[in-house]
All heavy atoms as a GROMACS GRO file, in nm:
protein
  588
    1MET      N    1   8.407  13.397   7.048
    1MET     CA    2   8.551  13.403   7.062
    1MET      C    3   8.616  13.352   6.935
    1MET      O    4   8.572  13.250   6.876
    1MET     CB    5   8.592  13.323   7.182
    1MET     CG    6   8.740  13.325   7.208
    1MET     SD    7   8.779  13.260   7.370
    1MET     CE    8   8.895  13.135   7.321
    2LEU      N    9   8.717  13.421   6.892
    2LEU     CA   10   8.790  13.388   6.770
    2LEU      C   11   8.894  13.283   6.799
    2LEU      O   12   8.982  13.302   6.884
    2LEU     CB   13   8.855  13.514   6.713
    2LEU     CG   14   8.932  13.499   6.584
    2LEU    CD1   15   8.836  13.462   6.469
    2LEU    CD2   16   9.005  13.623   6.550
    3THR      N   17   8.886  13.168   6.731
    3THR     CA   18   8.989  13.065   6.745
    3THR      C   19   9.043  13.038   6.605
    3THR      O   20   8.966  13.006   6.512
    3THR     CB   21   8.934  12.935   6.807
    3THR    OG1   22   8.824  12.888   6.729
    3THR    CG2   23   8.886  12.962   6.951
    4LEU      N   24   9.172  13.049   6.591
    4LEU     CA   25   9.239  13.026   6.462
    4LEU      C   26   9.342  12.914   6.485
    4LEU      O   27   9.386  12.889   6.595
    4LEU     CB   28   9.307  13.152   6.413
    4LEU     CG   29   9.211  13.273   6.392
    4LEU    CD1   30   9.289  13.397   6.354
    4LEU    CD2   31   9.107  13.240   6.287
    5PRO      N   32   9.381  12.849   6.374
    5PRO     CA   33   9.483  12.743   6.385
    5PRO      C   34   9.611  12.787   6.455
    5PRO      O   35   9.665  12.893   6.418
    5PRO     CB   36   9.504  12.700   6.239
    5PRO     CG   37   9.380  12.742   6.167
    5PRO     CD   38   9.334  12.866   6.238
    6VAL      N   39   9.654  12.709   6.548
    6VAL     CA   40   9.774  12.742   6.628
    6VAL      C   41   9.897  12.762   6.536
    6VAL      O   42   9.975  12.858   6.557
    6VAL     CB   43   9.801  12.634   6.734
    6VAL    CG1   44   9.931  12.660   6.808
    6VAL    CG2   45   9.684  12.630   6.830
    7GLY      N   46   9.916  12.673   6.440
    7GLY     CA   47  10.034  12.688   6.352
    7GLY      C   48  10.030  12.814   6.272
    7GLY      O   49  10.133  12.879   6.252
    8TRP      N   50   9.912  12.852   6.227
    8TRP     CA   51   9.897  12.975   6.148
    8TRP      C   52   9.928  13.095   6.238
    8TRP      O   53  10.000  13.186   6.195
    8TRP     CB   54   9.756  12.983   6.092
    8TRP     CG   55   9.739  13.097   5.997
    8TRP    CD1   56   9.764  13.098   5.862
    8TRP    CD2   57   9.695  13.229   6.031
    8TRP    NE1   58   9.738  13.223   5.811
    8TRP    CE2   59   9.696  13.305   5.911
    8TRP    CE3   60   9.659  13.292   6.149
    8TRP    CZ2   61   9.661  13.442   5.910
    8TRP    CZ3   62   9.623  13.427   6.146
    8TRP    CH2   63   9.625  13.496   6.027
    9LEU      N   64   9.880  13.094   6.360
    9LEU     CA   65   9.909  13.202   6.452
    9LEU      C   66  10.059  13.214   6.484
    9LEU      O   67  10.110  13.327   6.493
    9LEU     CB   68   9.830  13.186   6.582
    9LEU     CG   69   9.682  13.213   6.569
    9LEU    CD1   70   9.609  13.169   6.699
    9LEU    CD2   71   9.651  13.356   6.538
   10ALA      N   72  10.125  13.102   6.496
   10ALA     CA   73  10.270  13.103   6.519
   10ALA      C   74  10.339  13.169   6.404
   10ALA      O   75  10.433  13.253   6.420
   10ALA     CB   76  10.324  12.963   6.540
   11GLU      N   77  10.300  13.137   6.280
   11GLU     CA   78  10.361  13.201   6.163
   11GLU      C   79  10.327  13.350   6.158
   11GLU      O   80  10.410  13.431   6.120
   11GLU     CB   81  10.311  13.133   6.034
   11GLU     CG   82  10.355  12.989   6.020
   11GLU     CD   83  10.504  12.973   6.008
   11GLU    OE1   84  10.570  13.064   5.946
   11GLU    OE2   85  10.561  12.870   6.053
   12LEU      N   86  10.204  13.387   6.194
   12LEU     CA   87  10.167  13.527   6.196
   12LEU      C   88  10.250  13.607   6.291
   12LEU      O   89  10.285  13.720   6.264
   12LEU     CB   90  10.018  13.536   6.232
   12LEU     CG   91   9.962  13.679   6.244
   12LEU    CD1   92   9.956  13.746   6.107
   12LEU    CD2   93   9.822  13.677   6.307
   13ASN      N   94  10.289  13.547   6.401
   13ASN     CA   95  10.366  13.617   6.506
   13ASN      C   96  10.517  13.614   6.487
   13ASN      O   97  10.591  13.666   6.568
   13ASN     CB   98  10.331  13.562   6.640
   13ASN     CG   99  10.190  13.595   6.682
   13ASN    OD1  100  10.147  13.709   6.662
   13ASN    ND2  101  10.116  13.501   6.737
   14ASP      N  102  10.565  13.558   6.376
   14ASP     CA  103  10.710  13.554   6.349
   14ASP      C  104  10.759  13.683   6.291
   14ASP      O  105  10.770  13.700   6.168
   14ASP     CB  106  10.735  13.436   6.253
   14ASP     CG  107  10.883  13.408   6.233
   14ASP    OD1  108  10.968  13.486   6.281
   14ASP    OD2  109  10.915  13.308   6.165
   15GLN      N  110  10.780  13.780   6.379
   15GLN     CA  111  10.817  13.915   6.337
   15GLN      C  112  10.944  13.922   6.249
   15GLN      O  113  10.942  13.995   6.147
   15GLN     CB  114  10.830  14.006   6.456
   15GLN     CG  115  10.698  14.033   6.522
   15GLN     CD  116  10.714  14.124   6.642
   15GLN    OE1  117  10.822  14.164   6.680
   15GLN    NE2  118  10.599  14.159   6.703
   16PRO      N  119  11.051  13.852   6.282
   16PRO     CA  120  11.170  13.857   6.194
   16PRO      C  121  11.140  13.813   6.052
   16PRO      O  122  11.192  13.870   5.957
   16PRO     CB  123  11.270  13.766   6.265
   16PRO     CG  124  11.225  13.770   6.409
   16PRO     CD  125  11.079  13.777   6.406
   17ALA      N  126  11.059  13.709   6.036
   17ALA     CA  127  11.024  13.662   5.900
   17ALA      C  128  10.944  13.766   5.825
   17ALA      O  129  10.964  13.783   5.704
   17ALA     CB  130  10.945  13.532   5.912
   18TRP      N  131  10.854  13.835   5.895
   18TRP     CA  132  10.777  13.942   5.830
   18TRP      C  133  10.866  14.054   5.781
   18TRP      O  134  10.849  14.104   5.672
   18TRP     CB  135  10.670  13.997   5.925
   18TRP     CG  136  10.548  13.913   5.930
   18TRP    CD1  137  10.512  13.831   6.032
   18TRP    CD2  138  10.445  13.905   5.834
   18TRP    NE1  139  10.390  13.768   5.999
   18TRP    CE2  140  10.348  13.814   5.879
   18TRP    CE3  141  10.426  13.962   5.707
   18TRP    CZ2  142  10.234  13.781   5.808
   18TRP    CZ3  143  10.312  13.931   5.633
   18TRP    CH2  144  10.218  13.839   5.683
   19VAL      N  145  10.960  14.096   5.867
   19VAL     CA  146  11.047  14.207   5.831
   19VAL      C  147  11.139  14.168   5.714
   19VAL      O  148  11.166  14.246   5.627
   19VAL     CB  149  11.128  14.256   5.954
   19VAL    CG1  150  11.233  14.355   5.915
   19VAL    CG2  151  11.032  14.313   6.059
   20ALA      N  152  11.183  14.042   5.712
   20ALA     CA  153  11.272  13.996   5.609
   20ALA      C  154  11.205  13.990   5.472
   20ALA      O  155  11.268  14.019   5.371
   20ALA     CB  156  11.330  13.858   5.646
   21ASP      N  157  11.077  13.954   5.467
   21ASP     CA  158  11.008  13.935   5.338
   21ASP      C  159  10.857  13.958   5.356
   21ASP      O  160  10.782  13.861   5.362
   21ASP     CB  161  11.037  13.798   5.281
   21ASP     CG  162  10.975  13.775   5.143
   21ASP    OD1  163  10.931  13.874   5.080
   21ASP    OD2  164  10.968  13.661   5.101
   22PRO      N  165  10.812  14.086   5.368
   22PRO     CA  166  10.671  14.113   5.395
   22PRO      C  167  10.576  14.054   5.290
   22PRO      O  168  10.475  13.989   5.330
   22PRO     CB  169  10.663  14.265   5.398
   22PRO     CG  170  10.801  14.312   5.422
   22PRO     CD  171  10.891  14.206   5.364
   23ASP      N  172  10.607  14.070   5.163
   23ASP     CA  173  10.516  14.021   5.059
   23ASP      C  174  10.516  13.868   5.053
   23ASP      O  175  10.407  13.804   5.040
   23ASP     CB  176  10.552  14.080   4.923
   23ASP     CG  177  10.529  14.230   4.918
   23ASP    OD1  178  10.434  14.277   4.983
   23ASP    OD2  179  10.608  14.301   4.852
   24GLY      N  180  10.631  13.809   5.065
   24GLY     CA  181  10.638  13.664   5.062
   24GLY      C  182  10.567  13.597   5.183
   24GLY      O  183  10.499  13.499   5.171
   25ARG      N  184  10.589  13.659   5.296
   25ARG     CA  185  10.524  13.613   5.420
   25ARG      C  186  10.371  13.622   5.407
   25ARG      O  187  10.300  13.530   5.446
   25ARG     CB  188  10.571  13.695   5.538
   25ARG     CG  189  10.550  13.629   5.664
   25ARG     CD  190  10.672  13.539   5.691
   25ARG     NE  191  10.627  13.433   5.777
   25ARG     CZ  192  10.650  13.305   5.752
   25ARG    NH1  193  10.713  13.268   5.649
   25ARG    NH2  194  10.603  13.216   5.833
   26ALA      N  195  10.320  13.733   5.351
   26ALA     CA  196  10.179  13.750   5.332
   26ALA      C  197  10.125  13.643   5.240
   26ALA      O  198  10.017  13.589   5.265
   26ALA     CB  199  10.148  13.888   5.279
   27ALA      N  200  10.199  13.610   5.137
   27ALA     CA  201  10.153  13.504   5.042
   27ALA      C  202  10.148  13.371   5.112
   27ALA      O  203  10.051  13.296   5.092
   27ALA     CB  204  10.249  13.500   4.923
   28VAL      N  205  10.244  13.340   5.194
   28VAL     CA  206  10.247  13.213   5.265
   28VAL      C  207  10.130  13.206   5.363
   28VAL      O  208  10.057  13.102   5.368
   28VAL     CB  209  10.381  13.194   5.342
   28VAL    CG1  210  10.374  13.078   5.442
   28VAL    CG2  211  10.494  13.174   5.245
   29LEU      N  212  10.106  13.311   5.438
   29LEU     CA  213   9.995  13.310   5.536
   29LEU      C  214   9.861  13.306   5.464
   29LEU      O  215   9.769  13.237   5.512
   29LEU     CB  216  10.001  13.435   5.624
   29LEU     CG  217  10.083  13.424   5.752
   29LEU    CD1  218  10.011  13.351   5.860
   29LEU    CD2  219  10.220  13.376   5.735
   30ALA      N  220   9.846  13.370   5.350
   30ALA     CA  221   9.721  13.364   5.275
   30ALA      C  222   9.698  13.223   5.227
   30ALA      O  223   9.585  13.169   5.232
   30ALA     CB  224   9.723  13.461   5.159
   31GLU      N  225   9.803  13.160   5.176
   31GLU     CA  226   9.783  13.022   5.127
   31GLU      C  227   9.752  12.924   5.241
   31GLU      O  228   9.668  12.836   5.228
   31GLU     CB  229   9.911  12.973   5.053
   31GLU     CG  230   9.902  12.834   5.001
   31GLU     CD  231   9.781  12.807   4.913
   31GLU    OE1  232   9.741  12.896   4.834
   31GLU    OE2  233   9.720  12.698   4.923
   32MET      N  234   9.816  12.944   5.356
   32MET     CA  235   9.786  12.863   5.474
   32MET      C  236   9.637  12.881   5.514
   32MET      O  237   9.569  12.788   5.551
   32MET     CB  238   9.878  12.898   5.590
   32MET     CG  239  10.020  12.853   5.572
   32MET     SD  240  10.125  12.904   5.707
   32MET     CE  241  10.069  12.797   5.840
   33ALA      N  242   9.592  13.006   5.511
   33ALA     CA  243   9.452  13.036   5.546
   33ALA      C  244   9.357  12.967   5.448
   33ALA      O  245   9.258  12.908   5.488
   33ALA     CB  246   9.428  13.186   5.550
   34MET      N  247   9.386  12.981   5.320
   34MET     CA  248   9.298  12.921   5.220
   34MET      C  249   9.298  12.764   5.234
   34MET      O  250   9.192  12.704   5.223
   34MET     CB  251   9.345  12.955   5.078
   34MET     CG  252   9.333  13.104   5.049
   34MET     SD  253   9.162  13.166   5.055
   34MET     CE  254   9.092  13.078   4.921
   35SER      N  255   9.409  12.707   5.264
   35SER     CA  256   9.417  12.564   5.283
   35SER      C  257   9.336  12.520   5.407
   35SER      O  258   9.265  12.420   5.402
   35SER     CB  259   9.563  12.519   5.304
   35SER     OG  260   9.635  12.533   5.184
   36ALA      N  261   9.343  12.600   5.514
   36ALA     CA  262   9.266  12.568   5.633
   36ALA      C  263   9.117  12.577   5.601
   36ALA      O  264   9.037  12.493   5.649
   36ALA     CB  265   9.301  12.662   5.747
   37HIS      N  266   9.078  12.671   5.520
   37HIS     CA  267   8.937  12.684   5.483
   37HIS      C  268   8.894  12.563   5.394
   37HIS      O  269   8.786  12.512   5.415
   37HIS     CB  270   8.918  12.815   5.410
   37HIS     CG  271   8.774  12.842   5.379
   37HIS    ND1  272   8.723  12.832   5.252
   37HIS    CD2  273   8.670  12.878   5.460
   37HIS    CE1  274   8.594  12.860   5.255
   37HIS    NE2  275   8.557  12.889   5.379
   38ARG      N  276   8.978  12.525   5.300
   38ARG     CA  277   8.943  12.410   5.214
   38ARG      C  278   8.929  12.284   5.296
   38ARG      O  279   8.848  12.196   5.262
   38ARG     CB  280   9.050  12.390   5.106
   38ARG     CG  281   9.036  12.490   4.989
   38ARG     CD  282   9.127  12.452   4.871
   38ARG     NE  283   9.265  12.456   4.904
   38ARG     CZ  284   9.343  12.567   4.891
   38ARG    NH1  285   9.294  12.676   4.845
   38ARG    NH2  286   9.471  12.560   4.920
   39ARG      N  287   9.010  12.269   5.401
   39ARG     CA  288   9.001  12.152   5.488
   39ARG      C  289   8.886  12.163   5.591
   39ARG      O  290   8.865  12.075   5.669
   39ARG     CB  291   9.131  12.134   5.570
   39ARG     CG  292   9.250  12.088   5.493
   39ARG     CD  293   9.368  12.057   5.583
   39ARG     NE  294   9.396  12.155   5.683
   39ARG     CZ  295   9.481  12.258   5.668
   39ARG    NH1  296   9.544  12.276   5.554
   39ARG    NH2  297   9.500  12.347   5.765
   40LEU      N  298   8.816  12.276   5.586
   40LEU     CA  299   8.703  12.306   5.676
   40LEU      C  300   8.749  12.320   5.820
   40LEU      O  301   8.672  12.303   5.914
   40LEU     CB  302   8.592  12.198   5.666
   40LEU     CG  303   8.535  12.177   5.526
   40LEU    CD1  304   8.431  12.065   5.528
   40LEU    CD2  305   8.476  12.304   5.472
   41ASP      N  306   8.878  12.358   5.839
   41ASP     CA  307   8.928  12.386   5.971
   41ASP      C  308   8.882  12.524   6.021
   41ASP      O  309   8.879  12.550   6.141
   41ASP     CB  310   9.082  12.385   5.976
   41ASP     CG  311   9.139  12.247   5.955
   41ASP    OD1  312   9.062  12.149   5.971
   41ASP    OD2  313   9.258  12.234   5.919
   42VAL      N  314   8.853  12.616   5.925
   42VAL     CA  315   8.801  12.747   5.958
   42VAL      C  316   8.683  12.775   5.867
   42VAL      O  317   8.675  12.728   5.754
   42VAL     CB  318   8.913  12.859   5.942
   42VAL    CG1  319   9.026  12.833   6.042
   42VAL    CG2  320   8.960  12.865   5.800
   43ASP      N  321   8.591  12.859   5.918
   43ASP     CA  322   8.478  12.899   5.835
   43ASP      C  323   8.508  13.026   5.756
   43ASP      O  324   8.621  13.079   5.763
   43ASP     CB  325   8.353  12.914   5.922
   43ASP     CG  326   8.363  13.026   6.024
   43ASP    OD1  327   8.441  13.118   6.009
   43ASP    OD2  328   8.286  13.016   6.124
   44ALA      N  329   8.412  13.073   5.683
   44ALA     CA  330   8.436  13.190   5.592
   44ALA      C  331   8.471  13.314   5.675
   44ALA      O  332   8.554  13.393   5.631
   44ALA     CB  333   8.313  13.212   5.507
   45ASP      N  334   8.407  13.332   5.788
   45ASP     CA  335   8.437  13.449   5.868
   45ASP      C  336   8.580  13.444   5.925
   45ASP      O  337   8.652  13.544   5.928
   45ASP     CB  338   8.339  13.459   5.988
   45ASP     CG  339   8.200  13.500   5.944
   45ASP    OD1  340   8.186  13.560   5.836
   45ASP    OD2  341   8.104  13.464   6.014
   46GLN      N  342   8.621  13.324   5.969
   46GLN     CA  343   8.761  13.306   6.016
   46GLN      C  344   8.857  13.331   5.905
   46GLN      O  345   8.964  13.391   5.927
   46GLN     CB  346   8.776  13.171   6.077
   46GLN     CG  347   8.700  13.151   6.208
   46GLN     CD  348   8.702  13.008   6.252
   46GLN    OE1  349   8.663  12.922   6.178
   46GLN    NE2  350   8.742  12.985   6.374
   47LEU      N  351   8.828  13.281   5.786
   47LEU     CA  352   8.916  13.299   5.672
   47LEU      C  353   8.933  13.446   5.642
   47LEU      O  354   9.044  13.495   5.623
   47LEU     CB  355   8.859  13.229   5.547
   47LEU     CG  356   8.933  13.259   5.417
   47LEU    CD1  357   9.078  13.212   5.422
   47LEU    CD2  358   8.858  13.191   5.298
   48THR      N  359   8.821  13.520   5.647
   48THR     CA  360   8.829  13.666   5.623
   48THR      C  361   8.919  13.733   5.727
   48THR      O  362   9.005  13.814   5.696
   48THR     CB  363   8.687  13.728   5.627
   48THR    OG1  364   8.608  13.669   5.524
   48THR    CG2  365   8.694  13.878   5.610
   49ASP      N  366   8.901  13.694   5.855
   49ASP     CA  367   8.985  13.750   5.960
   49ASP      C  368   9.132  13.718   5.938
   49ASP      O  369   9.220  13.804   5.954
   49ASP     CB  370   8.943  13.700   6.096
   49ASP     CG  371   8.808  13.755   6.143
   49ASP    OD1  372   8.768  13.865   6.094
   49ASP    OD2  373   8.744  13.693   6.230
   50MET      N  374   9.162  13.593   5.900
   50MET     CA  375   9.298  13.552   5.878
   50MET      C  376   9.364  13.633   5.768
   50MET      O  377   9.478  13.678   5.777
   50MET     CB  378   9.305  13.400   5.848
   50MET     CG  379   9.266  13.316   5.966
   50MET     SD  380   9.236  13.143   5.925
   50MET     CE  381   9.404  13.082   5.910
   51LEU      N  382   9.292  13.653   5.661
   51LEU     CA  383   9.343  13.729   5.547
   51LEU      C  384   9.366  13.876   5.586
   51LEU      O  385   9.465  13.936   5.542
   51LEU     CB  386   9.254  13.715   5.424
   51LEU     CG  387   9.244  13.577   5.367
   51LEU    CD1  388   9.141  13.571   5.252
   51LEU    CD2  389   9.380  13.523   5.319
   52GLU      N  390   9.275  13.930   5.664
   52GLU     CA  391   9.290  14.067   5.711
   52GLU      C  392   9.407  14.080   5.805
   52GLU      O  393   9.483  14.178   5.801
   52GLU     CB  394   9.162  14.117   5.777
   52GLU     CG  395   9.049  14.141   5.679
   52GLU     CD  396   8.920  14.182   5.742
   52GLU    OE1  397   8.913  14.188   5.866
   52GLU    OE2  398   8.822  14.202   5.664
   53PHE      N  399   9.426  13.983   5.896
   53PHE     CA  400   9.540  13.984   5.987
   53PHE      C  401   9.674  13.977   5.908
   53PHE      O  402   9.772  14.046   5.942
   53PHE     CB  403   9.534  13.872   6.087
   53PHE     CG  404   9.423  13.883   6.188
   53PHE    CD1  405   9.368  13.768   6.244
   53PHE    CD2  406   9.376  14.005   6.233
   53PHE    CE1  407   9.265  13.777   6.338
   53PHE    CE2  408   9.274  14.016   6.326
   53PHE     CZ  409   9.218  13.901   6.380
   54ALA      N  410   9.675  13.892   5.808
   54ALA     CA  411   9.797  13.879   5.726
   54ALA      C  412   9.832  14.010   5.656
   54ALA      O  413   9.948  14.051   5.648
   54ALA     CB  414   9.782  13.763   5.629
   55GLU      N  415   9.728  14.077   5.602
   55GLU     CA  416   9.751  14.205   5.538
   55GLU      C  417   9.798  14.311   5.635
   55GLU      O  418   9.891  14.389   5.605
   55GLU     CB  419   9.627  14.250   5.462
   55GLU     CG  420   9.641  14.384   5.393
   55GLU     CD  421   9.750  14.391   5.288
   55GLU    OE1  422   9.806  14.292   5.248
   55GLU    OE2  423   9.777  14.505   5.244
   56ALA      N  424   9.737  14.312   5.752
   56ALA     CA  425   9.780  14.406   5.854
   56ALA      C  426   9.928  14.381   5.897
   56ALA      O  427  10.005  14.477   5.913
   56ALA     CB  428   9.688  14.399   5.976
   57ALA      N  429   9.964  14.254   5.910
   57ALA     CA  430  10.103  14.221   5.942
   57ALA      C  431  10.197  14.264   5.830
   57ALA      O  432  10.308  14.309   5.859
   57ALA     CB  433  10.114  14.073   5.973
   58ARG      N  434  10.154  14.246   5.706
   58ARG     CA  435  10.239  14.287   5.592
   58ARG      C  436  10.264  14.437   5.598
   58ARG      O  437  10.378  14.483   5.580
   58ARG     CB  438  10.173  14.247   5.460
   58ARG     CG  439  10.258  14.276   5.337
   58ARG     CD  440  10.182  14.245   5.209
   58ARG     NE  441  10.086  14.350   5.178
   58ARG     CZ  442  10.118  14.468   5.120
   58ARG    NH1  443  10.240  14.493   5.084
   58ARG    NH2  444  10.022  14.556   5.097
   59LEU      N  445  10.155  14.513   5.623
   59LEU     CA  446  10.171  14.657   5.631
   59LEU      C  447  10.261  14.699   5.748
   59LEU      O  448  10.342  14.788   5.739
   59LEU     CB  449  10.037  14.721   5.640
   59LEU     CG  450   9.949  14.706   5.518
   59LEU    CD1  451   9.809  14.766   5.543
   59LEU    CD2  452  10.013  14.774   5.397
   60TRP      N  453  10.247  14.627   5.863
   60TRP     CA  454  10.335  14.651   5.979
   60TRP      C  455  10.479  14.629   5.937
   60TRP      O  456  10.568  14.709   5.968
   60TRP     CB  457  10.291  14.560   6.092
   60TRP     CG  458  10.389  14.572   6.206
   60TRP    CD1  459  10.382  14.657   6.312
   60TRP    CD2  460  10.506  14.491   6.227
   60TRP    NE1  461  10.488  14.636   6.398
   60TRP    CE2  462  10.567  14.535   6.346
   60TRP    CE3  463  10.566  14.384   6.157
   60TRP    CZ2  464  10.684  14.479   6.397
   60TRP    CZ3  465  10.682  14.329   6.207
   60TRP    CH2  466  10.743  14.375   6.326
   61ALA      N  467  10.504  14.514   5.871
   61ALA     CA  468  10.642  14.484   5.832
   61ALA      C  469  10.699  14.583   5.734
   61ALA      O  470  10.818  14.618   5.745
   61ALA     CB  471  10.644  14.344   5.771
   62LEU      N  472  10.621  14.632   5.643
   62LEU     CA  473  10.667  14.733   5.550
   62LEU      C  474  10.707  14.860   5.623
   62LEU      O  475  10.803  14.928   5.583
   62LEU     CB  476  10.563  14.763   5.443
   62LEU     CG  477  10.541  14.648   5.340
   62LEU    CD1  478  10.418  14.680   5.253
   62LEU    CD2  479  10.666  14.624   5.258
   63GLU      N  480  10.638  14.897   5.728
   63GLU     CA  481  10.669  15.011   5.805
   63GLU      C  482  10.799  14.993   5.883
   63GLU      O  483  10.875  15.086   5.905
   63GLU     CB  484  10.560  15.042   5.908
   63GLU     CG  485  10.438  15.111   5.851
   63GLU     CD  486  10.338  15.150   5.957
   63GLU    OE1  487  10.378  15.152   6.077
   63GLU    OE2  488  10.224  15.175   5.924
   64HIS      N  489  10.825  14.869   5.925
   64HIS     CA  490  10.941  14.842   6.006
   64HIS      C  491  11.062  14.793   5.926
   64HIS      O  492  11.172  14.782   5.984
   64HIS     CB  493  10.905  14.738   6.115
   64HIS     CG  494  10.816  14.796   6.218
   64HIS    ND1  495  10.679  14.804   6.201
   64HIS    CD2  496  10.843  14.850   6.339
   64HIS    CE1  497  10.628  14.858   6.308
   64HIS    NE2  498  10.722  14.888   6.391
   65GLU      N  499  11.044  14.770   5.800
   65GLU     CA  500  11.152  14.716   5.719
   65GLU      C  501  11.282  14.802   5.724
   65GLU      O  502  11.389  14.746   5.742
   65GLU     CB  503  11.103  14.701   5.574
   65GLU     CG  504  11.196  14.621   5.483
   65GLU     CD  505  11.126  14.599   5.353
   65GLU    OE1  506  11.048  14.683   5.305
   65GLU    OE2  507  11.157  14.493   5.293
   66PRO      N  508  11.274  14.934   5.711
   66PRO     CA  509  11.399  15.012   5.713
   66PRO      C  510  11.470  15.002   5.846
   66PRO      O  511  11.589  15.024   5.852
   66PRO     CB  512  11.350  15.153   5.688
   66PRO     CG  513  11.215  15.143   5.626
   66PRO     CD  514  11.158  15.015   5.678
   67LEU      N  515  11.401  14.970   5.954
   67LEU     CA  516  11.458  14.965   6.087
   67LEU      C  517  11.529  14.833   6.113
   67LEU      O  518  11.600  14.818   6.207
   67LEU     CB  519  11.354  14.989   6.192
   67LEU     CG  520  11.277  15.118   6.184
   67LEU    CD1  521  11.172  15.123   6.295
   67LEU    CD2  522  11.371  15.239   6.198
   68SER      N  523  11.500  14.732   6.033
   68SER     CA  524  11.544  14.597   6.062
   68SER      C  525  11.695  14.583   6.076
   68SER      O  526  11.743  14.497   6.147
   68SER     CB  527  11.490  14.498   5.961
   68SER     OG  528  11.543  14.524   5.832
   69GLY      N  529  11.772  14.663   6.008
   69GLY     CA  530  11.917  14.648   6.010
   69GLY      C  531  11.984  14.739   6.114
   69GLY      O  532  12.104  14.732   6.131
   70MET      N  533  11.905  14.818   6.182
   70MET     CA  534  11.964  14.911   6.279
   70MET      C  535  11.983  14.844   6.413
   70MET      O  536  11.892  14.781   6.468
   70MET     CB  537  11.872  15.034   6.295
   70MET     CG  538  11.863  15.115   6.168
   70MET     SD  539  11.752  15.256   6.183
   70MET     CE  540  11.834  15.349   6.312
   71PRO      N  541  12.102  14.853   6.470
   71PRO     CA  542  12.124  14.792   6.599
   71PRO      C  543  12.046  14.860   6.707
   71PRO      O  544  12.020  14.983   6.704
   71PRO     CB  545  12.276  14.813   6.622
   71PRO     CG  546  12.317  14.922   6.531
   71PRO     CD  547  12.216  14.920   6.417
   72GLY      N  548  11.998  14.782   6.803
   72GLY     CA  549  11.925  14.835   6.917
   72GLY      C  550  11.778  14.865   6.893
   72GLY      O  551  11.714  14.919   6.982
   73VAL      N  552  11.727  14.829   6.778
   73VAL     CA  553  11.586  14.853   6.751
   73VAL      C  554  11.504  14.731   6.792
   73VAL      O  555  11.528  14.622   6.746
   73VAL     CB  556  11.561  14.885   6.601
   73VAL    CG1  557  11.412  14.898   6.573
   73VAL    CG2  558  11.633  15.011   6.560
   74ASP      N  559  11.411  14.752   6.884
   74ASP     CA  560  11.324  14.644   6.931
   74ASP      C  561  11.196  14.651   6.854
   74ASP      O  562  11.122  14.749   6.856
   74ASP     CB  563  11.302  14.663   7.080
   74ASP     CG  564  11.216  14.549   7.138
   74ASP    OD1  565  11.195  14.447   7.069
   74ASP    OD2  566  11.174  14.566   7.254
   75LEU      N  567  11.163  14.544   6.782
   75LEU     CA  568  11.044  14.541   6.700
   75LEU      C  569  10.924  14.482   6.770
   75LEU      O  570  10.817  14.471   6.710
   75LEU     CB  571  11.069  14.459   6.573
   75LEU     CG  572  11.178  14.516   6.481
   75LEU    CD1  573  11.198  14.424   6.360
   75LEU    CD2  574  11.145  14.654   6.435
   76THR      N  575  10.934  14.447   6.897
   76THR     CA  576  10.820  14.391   6.968
   76THR      C  577  10.726  14.503   7.004
   76THR      O  578  10.768  14.612   7.046
   76THR     CB  579  10.866  14.315   7.093
   76THR    OG1  580  10.949  14.398   7.173
   76THR    CG2  581  10.938  14.190   7.056
   77PRO      N  582  10.594  14.475   6.990
   77PRO     CA  583  10.495  14.580   7.023
   77PRO      C  584  10.488  14.611   7.171
   77PRO      O  585  10.526  14.540   7.257
   77PRO     CB  586  10.362  14.522   6.973
   77PRO     CG  587  10.385  14.378   6.948
   77PRO     CD  588  10.532  14.354   6.945
   0.00000   0.00000   0.00000
């Protein structure tokens, strides 16, 4: 079972922040992941998963970016 740091997961799930700044958000999540790995909170496999999730979220946000200003658009999956 995959267990990742709760704080990191909360940041990963912050959809408005992703839509507002996809590249900046990805950089923040990558740094948080690397820090967790340096502290030995996550192993190499978990780090890889975290970086892949962050990239997937960045791509999701880039797809949804043009919709962010439109009224009535629900960005929840």
